[in-house]
C-alpha positions in Angstrom: 21.3 -11.9 15.1 18.1 -12.4 16.7 15.5 -12.1 13.9 11.7 -12.4 13.5 10.6 -13.2 10.0 7.0 -12.4 9.0 5.4 -15.0 6.8 2.3 -14.7 4.7 2.2 -18.2 2.9 3.4 -16.6 -0.2 6.7 -17.2 -2.2 8.4 -13.9 -1.3 8.3 -14.4 2.6 9.2 -18.2 2.2 12.2 -17.2 0.2 13.2 -14.6 3.0 13.5 -17.6 5.4 15.5 -19.7 2.9 18.0 -16.8 2.4 18.4 -16.1 6.1 19.1 -19.7 6.7 21.6 -19.9 3.9 23.4 -17.1 5.9 23.6 -19.3 8.9 20.8 -17.4 10.8 17.9 -19.1 12.6 15.0 -16.7 12.5 11.8 -17.2 14.7 8.8 -17.2 12.2 5.5 -15.4 12.7 2.3 -15.3 10.9 0.1 -12.2 11.7 -3.7 -13.1 11.6 -5.9 -10.1 10.8 -9.1 -11.9 9.6 -11.9 -12.7 12.2 -13.1 -16.3 12.3 -16.6 -16.7 11.1 -16.8 -13.2 9.6 -17.7 -13.6 5.9 -16.5 -10.0 5.1 -13.0 -10.5 6.6 -12.0 -13.8 4.8 -8.2 -13.6 4.5 -7.8 -17.3 3.5 -5.8 -17.6 6.6 -6.0 -21.5 6.8 -4.1 -22.0 3.6 -1.6 -19.3 4.5 -0.9 -21.0 7.9 -0.6 -24.3 6.5 2.1 -23.2 4.0 3.9 -21.2 6.7 3.8 -24.2 9.0 5.4 -26.3 6.1 8.2 -23.8 5.8 8.9 -23.7 9.5 9.0 -27.4 9.5 11.3 -27.8 6.6 13.9 -25.5 8.2 13.1 -26.6 11.9 12.4 -23.1 13.0 9.8 -22.1 15.7 6.6 -20.6 14.3 3.8 -18.7 15.9 0.3 -17.2 14.8 -0.1 -13.8 16.2 -3.7 -12.8 16.3 -4.0 -9.0 15.6 -7.3 -9.0 14.2 -8.9 -6.8 16.9 -6.1 -4.3 16.7 -6.4 -4.5 13.0 -10.1 -3.7 13.0 -9.8 -0.7 15.4 -7.2 0.8 13.5 -6.8 0.0 9.8 -10.4 -1.2 8.7 -11.9 1.6 10.8 -9.8 4.0 9.0 -10.6 2.7 5.6 -14.5 2.9 6.2 -14.2 6.3 7.8 -12.3 7.6 4.7 -14.5 5.9 2.3 -17.8 7.4 4.0 -16.2 11.0 3.7 -15.8 10.4 0.0 -12.0 10.0 0.1 -9.8 7.2 -1.3 -8.1 5.4 1.6 -5.1 3.2 1.3 -5.4 0.4 3.9 -2.2 -1.2 2.9 -0.1 1.7 3.8 -1.7 2.0 7.2 -1.6 -1.9 7.9 2.2 -1.7 7.5 2.6 1.4 9.8 0.0 0.3 12.4 -0.1 -3.3 12.5 2.8 -5.1 10.9 5.4 -2.9 12.1 3.5 -1.2 14.9 1.3 -3.5 17.0 3.4 -6.7 16.1 6.5 -4.7 17.2 4.9 -3.8 20.5 3.9 -7.4 21.2 6.6 -9.4 19.6 9.2 -7.5 17.4 10.6 -5.6 20.5 12.3 -8.8 21.6 14.2 -9.1 18.3 17.2 -7.4 16.9 15.4 -7.1 13.4 12.1 -8.2 11.6 12.5 -9.6 8.1 9.7 -9.4 5.6 9.1 -10.4 2.0 8.5 -6.6 0.8 10.1 -5.6 -2.4 12.3 -2.8 -0.8 15.7 -2.1 0.6 17.3 -0.2 3.3 20.2 2.3 2.5 22.7 3.7 5.0 23.6 7.3 4.5 25.4 9.7 6.9 25.0 7.1 9.6 21.2 6.8 9.2 18.8 4.2 7.8 16.7 5.3 4.7 14.0 3.4 2.9 15.3 2.3 -0.5 13.5 1.1 -3.6 13.7 -2.4 -4.9 15.7 -3.7 -7.8 12.6 -4.8 -9.6 10.5 -1.7 -10.4 7.6 -3.8 -11.4 7.4 -5.2 -7.8 8.7 -2.2 -5.8 6.5 -1.8 -2.7 8.0 1.2 -1.0 4.9 3.2 -1.7 3.1 0.8 0.8 5.7 1.5 3.3 5.8 5.2 2.9 4.2 6.0 6.4 6.7 4.0 8.6 9.0 6.0 10.9 12.5 5.9 11.6 12.5 3.4 14.4 10.5 0.9 12.3 12.8 1.2 9.0 15.9 0.9 11.2 14.8 -2.4 12.4 13.6 -3.9 9.0 15.2 -6.4 6.7 14.2 -6.9 3.3 16.1 -10.0 1.8 14.3 -10.0 -1.5 14.6 -6.4 -2.2 17.7 -6.9 -4.4 16.2 -9.6 -6.4 14.0 -9.7 -9.6 10.7 -11.6 -9.0 11.7 -14.2 -11.6 14.9 -14.7 -9.4 12.8 -15.1 -6.2 10.6 -17.8 -8.0 13.9 -19.5 -9.2 15.4 -19.6 -5.6 11.9 -20.9 -4.4 12.0 -23.8 -7.0 15.7 -24.8 -6.6 15.0 -24.9 -2.7 11.8 -27.0 -3.1 9.6 -24.5 -1.2 6.0 -25.5 -0.9 4.8 -21.9 -2.0 7.3 -21.9 -5.0 4.5 -22.0 -7.6 1.7 -20.2 -5.6 0.3 -17.1 -7.3 0.9 -13.7 -5.8 -2.0 -12.5 -3.7 -4.1 -9.5 -5.3 -6.0 -6.7 -3.6 -6.2 -5.0 -0.3 -4.6 -6.7 2.5 -7.6 -7.1 4.7 -9.9 -8.4 2.0 -8.2 -11.4 1.0 -10.6 -13.0 -1.6 -13.6 -10.7 -0.7 -14.8 -8.3 -3.2 -14.1 -4.7 -2.3 -17.7 -3.5 -3.0 -19.1 -6.4 -0.9 -17.0 -5.2 2.0 -18.1 -1.5 1.6 -21.7 -2.7 1.2 -21.6 -4.5 4.5 -20.6 -1.4 6.5 -22.2 1.6 4.5 -25.0 -0.3 2.6 -26.4 1.2 -0.7 -28.1 4.5 -1.6 -29.2 5.4 -5.2 -27.8 8.5 -6.8 -27.3 10.2 -10.1 -24.4 9.9 -12.4 -24.2 13.1 -14.1 -21.8 14.2 -17.1 -19.7 17.0 -15.7 -19.7 19.2 -19.0 -23.4 19.0 -19.9 -25.1 18.4 -16.4 -27.0 15.4 -18.2 -27.9 12.6 -16.0 -26.3 9.4 -17.7 -27.0 6.8 -15.1 -27.5 5.7 -11.5 -25.1 4.5 -8.9 -25.6 2.7 -5.6 -23.6 5.2 -3.3 -20.8 7.6 -3.9 -18.8 5.4 -1.5 -18.3 2.7 -4.1 -16.5 5.1 -6.6 -13.0 6.8 -6.6 -11.7 9.8 -8.6 -10.1 8.5 -11.8 -12.1 5.4 -11.8 -13.0 4.1 -15.3 -14.4 0.5 -14.8 -17.6 -0.5 -13.0 -19.7 2.5 -13.7 -22.2 0.3 -15.9 -22.4 3.1 -18.5 -22.5 2.5 -22.2 -20.7 4.4 -24.9 -17.6 4.6 -22.9 -15.1 5.2 -21.8 -16.2 7.4 -18.8 -14.2 8.5 -15.8 -15.2 9.4 -12.4 -14.1 13.2 -12.1 -15.8 14.5 -8.9 -18.2 13.6 -6.2 -20.8 15.4 -4.3 -20.8 13.7 -0.9 -24.0 15.8 0.6 -26.2 15.0 -2.5 -24.6 11.6 -3.5 -23.9 12.6 -7.0 -21.0 11.1 -9.0 -19.7 13.2 -11.9 -18.2 11.7 -14.7 -16.5 12.8 -18.1 -16.8 11.2 -21.4 -13.7 10.5 -23.7 -10.2 9.3 -23.7 -8.4 12.7 -23.2 -10.6 15.1 -21.7 -8.9 18.0 -19.7 -11.3 17.5 -16.7 -9.6 14.0 -16.0 -6.3 15.7 -15.4 -4.3 17.9 -13.0 -0.7 19.0 -12.5 -0.5 19.5 -9.0 -1.9 18.5 -5.4 -1.0 19.5 -1.7 0.0 17.3 1.1 -0.5 19.3 4.5 0.6 16.7 6.7 3.7 15.3 5.0 5.4 12.4 6.9 9.3 12.1 6.6 10.2 8.5 7.3 13.9 9.1 8.4 14.3 13.1 8.3 13.7 16.1 6.1 16.7 16.0 3.6 15.9 19.5 2.4 15.9 21.4 5.7 17.4 24.9 5.1 17.0 24.5 1.2 15.3 27.4 -0.3 13.1 27.3 -3.4 11.8 24.3 -5.4 13.4 20.7 -4.8 13.4 18.2 -7.9 12.0 14.8 -6.8 10.2 11.8 -8.1 6.8 10.5 -6.8 3.8 8.4 -7.2 0.0 8.7 -6.5 -0.8 5.2 -7.0 0.8 1.7 -7.0 2.6 1.7 -10.4 6.1 0.8 -11.7 6.6 4.3 -13.0 8.2 7.2 -11.1 7.1 10.6 -12.3 9.2 13.6 -12.1 8.0 16.6 -10.2 9.0 19.6 -8.0 8.3 20.1 -4.3 7.4 23.5 -2.9 7.3 24.4 0.8 4.2 26.3 1.8 3.0 27.6 5.3 0.3 24.7 5.3 2.6 21.9 4.1 4.1 20.7 0.7 2.8 21.3 -2.6 3.8 18.9 -5.6 4.0 20.1 -9.2 4.1 17.2 -11.7 6.2 17.3 -14.9 3.4 15.6 -16.7 -0.4 15.6 -16.4 -1.8 13.3 -13.8 -4.9 11.3 -14.3 -7.3 10.8 -11.4 -5.7 12.6 -8.4 -7.7 11.1 -5.6 -8.0 13.0 -2.3 -7.2 10.7 0.6 -4.7 8.6 -1.4 -1.0 9.1 -0.4 1.4 11.1 -2.4 4.7 9.3 -2.1 7.8 11.3 -2.7 11.3 10.0 -3.7 14.7 11.6 -4.3 15.5 12.6 -8.0 17.0 9.1 -8.8 14.1 7.3 -7.4 16.5 5.3 -5.1 15.3 6.6 -1.7 11.7 7.0 -0.4 11.6 10.2 1.5 8.2 9.8 2.9 4.3 10.4 2.0 1.4 12.7 2.7 -2.3 12.4 2.2 -3.4 14.0 -1.0 -5.4 17.2 -1.0 -6.5 19.3 -4.1 
């Protein structure tokens, strides 16, 4: 097989290369550069990543190339994130980076010349009824299918996830035994395009600051001041600078630049039981075509190890999801990611509306 392997400089993608070589395969290695040289707000620690990726290529005697997609990234993913934030929504840049850049622009420029693209994502592919489906990872703590939930059928059918059937500690063990240079490197944290840059610093660079009131939802009392609604998201608890907490962001008034909060550990205003997804995206296909009534599913509304049970209802303007348990901080703009009842197959995702 002719395989392209995407490297990040981290342990997961390095182990991917090792596992492929153990199978007698000789993948071509690529590092996608999305940070702009000299732009302090786009520091993605690329130098160290490229050094480690180069070391892996040298260790296994494989071809390695840096693919610069920073312009494509900026035009699609970063611009998407800023637009959503400005509109008071909660974007998920990682989801769009996978869809548009890693498996979009890269495929158009490089991946099209290969049979498969292998990555270090914690996910699997499952063959059912002659079709390829996105499957969850064996390690629920590391499962990344929610970040892949906007890819399409052509993309998932060309992907390989060699670490998807391993636990994280097993991946580390493989790396240590193989003497990989990234074996002890810590996992990266945060949004893909920010690297080591603080999220608020990035947002401030493009949207600036504008003081506004923080108001207690139940009483209408002003309890503090914020520097712009765009720094805050529904369900947020930390970073409000208020005493006597905990406080939770419940609502935002975009026109008047007001952030509404609620006080307490278990106030009803924090919670909801349902949300809508008008533009739901099925990765492989709609498995419930022709099925009347509610459908039992599992789902996520943020990146957590837990899958929540729920019921999916078809409506004229899209899908509505009813949760079996109360949901804290349903944030419009985020993606609701839907799985089958056994949480084995990721069916797809849709942007949340309330």
